BAROLO-553307 format. One record per residue (C-alpha): residue number from 1; residue in one letter; y, x, z. Coordinates in steps of 0.001 Angstrom, whole numbers. Each point is the difference from the previous one (the first is absolute). Layout:
<sites>
 num residu       v       u       w
 NUM      A       Y       X       Z
...
</sites>
This chain:
<sites>
 num residu       v       u       w
   1      M   91001   67648  -93818
   2      A    3220     687    1873
   3      R    1338    1995   -2951
   4      R    -752   -2905   -2325
   5      R    1925   -2395    2241
   6      V    2948    2401      95
   7      M      -2     237   -3813
   8      E    -142   -3787    -318
   9      A    2871    -351    2465
  10      V    2077    2531   -1932
  11      R    -777   -1740   -3288
  12      A     959   -3376    1467
  13      A    3255    1434    1399
  14      L     903    1499   -3375
  15      L    -788   -3301   -1696
  16      V    2204   -1949    2410
  17      G    2824    2488    -441
  18      A    -196    -220   -3778
  19      L    -112   -3767     -20
  20      V    2731    -742    2522
  21      G    2143    2839   -1295
  22      A     145   -1782   -3332
  23      G    1834   -2881    1613
  24      C    3335   -1413   -1071
  25      G    3499     480    1335
  26      A    3382   -1535    -604
  27      I    2326    1673   -2516
  28      G    3727    -520     386
  29      F    2677     675   -2605
  30      E    3436   -1192   -1091
  31      L     815   -1622   -3322
  32      G    3488     460   -1367
  33      P    1725   -2434   -2379
  34      R   -1894    -346   -3296
  35      A   -2674    2384    1324
  36      V   -3774    -122    -457
  37      E   -2525    1799    2202
  38      C   -3682     320   -1010
  39      L   -2983    1054    2103
  40      Y   -3333    1120   -1450
  41      E   -3412    -442    1602
  42      D   -3474     782   -1343
  43      A   -2678   -2683     287
  44      R   -3605    -320   -1106
  45      K   -1333   -2930   -1977
  46      G   -1076   -2813    2318
  47      S    1930    1296    3003
  48      Q    2323   -2296    1902
  49      V    3675     884    -424
  50      S    2528   -1403    2467
  51      V    3773     264    -153
  52      A    2572   -1423    2391
  53      F    3775     436    -150
  54      A    3086   -1119    1893
  55      V    3731     485    -527
  56      T    1439     930    3385
  57      S    3697     188    -893
  58      G    2466    -563   -2804
  59      A    1837   -3029   -1400
  60      H   -2396   -2902    -597
  61      L   -3102    1987    1048
  62      D   -1691    -398   -3381
  63      I   -1555    2278   -2625
  64      D   -2181    -229   -3100
  65      V   -3591    1248     236
  66      E   -2459     902   -2754
  67      V   -3515    1453     242
  68      T   -1465    1539   -3151
  69      S   -3611    1000    -653
  70      P   -1081    3287   -1636
  71      S    -375   -1877   -3296
  72      G    3660   -1077     136
  73      S    -602   -3680     747
  74      V    2056   -1706    2699
  75      V   -2185    -865    2990
  76      Y    2701   -1516    2212
  77      Q    3647    -855    -502
  78      S    2622   -1725    2132
  79      S    3772    -414    -188
  80      R    2571     -64    2786
  81      E   -2515      93    2835
  82      G     907    1140    3509
  83      E   -3570     539    1138
  84      G   -3489    -426   -1359
  85      K   -3635    1056      63
  86      Y   -2476     112   -2863
  87      V   -3686     952     -77
  88      F   -2026     494   -3176
  89      A   -3161    1694   -1242
  90      A     556    3035   -2211
  91      E   -1347    -647   -3496
  92      H     275    3609   -1195
  93      D    -303    3505    1393
  94      G    3304    1833      10
  95      T    3554      -2    1299
  96      Y    1716   -3270     849
  97      K    3800    -151     -70
  98      F    1986   -1968    2588
  99      C    3657    -400   -1040
 100      F    2813   -1423    2139
 101      S    3244    -853   -1758
 102      N    3534    -704    1189
 103      K    1401    -556   -3482
 104      M    1491   -3361     947
 105      S    2440    1654    2447
 106      V    3236    1579   -1184
 107      V    1266    1303    3351
 108      A   -2591    -696    2717
 109      H   -2491    2605    1225
 110      K   -3419   -1212    1183
 111      A   -2302    1582    2583
 112      V   -3662    -646    -842
 113      R   -3235     626    1891
 114      V   -3313     -34   -1868
 115      V   -3635     139    1130
 116      I   -2680     770   -2601
 117      D   -3758     243     586
 118      T   -2403     761   -2850
 119      G   -3228     354    1970
 120      S   -3014   -2245     364
 121      I   -3406     249    1596
 122      D   -1475     907   -3394
 123      D    2316    3023    -200
 124      L    -948    1030    3512
 125      Q   -3698    -186    -707
 126      S     430    2314   -2966
 127      L     573    2827    2494
 128      A   -3764      61     542
 129      T   -2987   -1481   -1774
 130      K   -1856   -2865    1590
 131      S   -3027    2230     487
 132      N    2104    2249    2238
 133      L    1472   -2857    2011
 134      D   -1860   -1215    3028
 135      A     830   -3197    1870
 136      V    2553    1713    2242
 137      E    1872    1588   -2909
 138      Q      44   -3284   -1909
 139      S    1540   -1611    3072
 140      I    2559    2802     102
 141      V     915    -669   -3631
 142      S     477   -3715     687
 143      I    2039     650    3147
 144      A    2183    2521   -1819
 145      H     693   -2542   -2720
 146      M     997   -2589    2608
 147      V    2262    2568    1693
 148      R    1778     593   -3299
 149      L     497   -3740    -446
 150      V    1405    -274    3515
 151      E    2365    2906    -700
 152      F    1131   -1690   -3203
 153      H     753   -3311    1720
 154      Q    1681    1735    2950
 155      A    2289    1948   -2320
 156      N     751   -3185   -1935
 157      Y     809   -1998    3143
 158      R    2074    2895    1342
 159      Q    2207     120   -3075
 160      L     360   -3796      13
 161      H    1019     226    3658
 162      E    2635    2595    -883
 163      Q    1284   -2210   -2798
 164      H     264   -3007    2307
 165      L    1745    2083    2668
 166      T    2536    1121   -2597
 167      T     556   -3609   -1079
 168      V     418   -1175    3593
 169      A    2442    2818     780
 170      A    2072    -790   -3101
 171      T     -17   -3703     892
 172      N    1148     756    3554
 173      V    2895    2071   -1316
 174      Q    1022   -2800   -2355
 175      V    -202   -2567    2789
 176      R    2195    2135    2247
 177      V    2567     589   -2711
 178      W     182   -3673    -938
 179      S     206    -997    3681
 180      M    2921    2368     539
 181      L    1727   -1305   -3117
 182      E    -593   -3564    1131
 183      C    1449     694    3462
 184      L    2963    1783   -1557
 185      S     630   -2904   -2365
 186      V    -142   -2461    2926
 187      F    2604    2014    1917
 188      V    2205     287   -3072
 189      V    -174   -3733    -701
 190      A     679    -814    3658
 191      G    3016    2340      34
 192      L    1389   -1541   -3174
 193      Q    -400   -3482    1470
 194      V    1852    1034    3169
 195      L    2835    1504   -2027
 196      F     176   -3102   -2166
 197      I     181   -2282    3050
 198      K    2657    2161    1673
 199      R    2133     -61   -3102
 200      T    -461   -3713    -584
 201      F     761   -1485    3446
 202      P    3316    1811     720
 203      A    1371   -1194   -3311
 204      T   -1054   -3593     781
 205      R    1694      77    3420
 206      A    3236    1347   -1485
 207      S      71   -2772   -2582
 208      R    -459   -2663    2701
 209      I    2849    1361    2146
 210      V    2421     -76   -2907
</sites>
């Protein structure tokens, strides 16, 4: 009896490790001018595929995105987006292609972070047949799926936070520069006015004396 419980505990631990270990993580890369970067992920028919992206630095913070199915059809496409998230159900078994393009930029480099998750509870349950799953293991499968979703959203929110921090930092720098230029222009204008007044009044006094 004790040996059976130990075996069930080991089997449950291995199942949890396999499920959670298949989670998603953020991928970061840099896109040069006119460059295209593609990522490839395998998905099973009916599984839920999630992709989130954010441009964290570079010019207007925008890129083109295209997701292609194994059959070659375009699943998702967007132009000049700074951030986005798209979820769809895989219609075919095979490799899905996620392409990120910076073709609209001639000089600017873009830093991009991407999160892709191709798992679903159906995929997780395929690790064991229903006859081999008891109530506890089914709960483990469901919890593992929820953990993967939480990881996906956390990674997505984290990269959006980084993008917003970059935007705020750039805005602060611009505000400081423009404030300094404004102060400098005020001093320059004030100095020119003083010089103009000094040059004008002595000449007027001299003309009155004569």
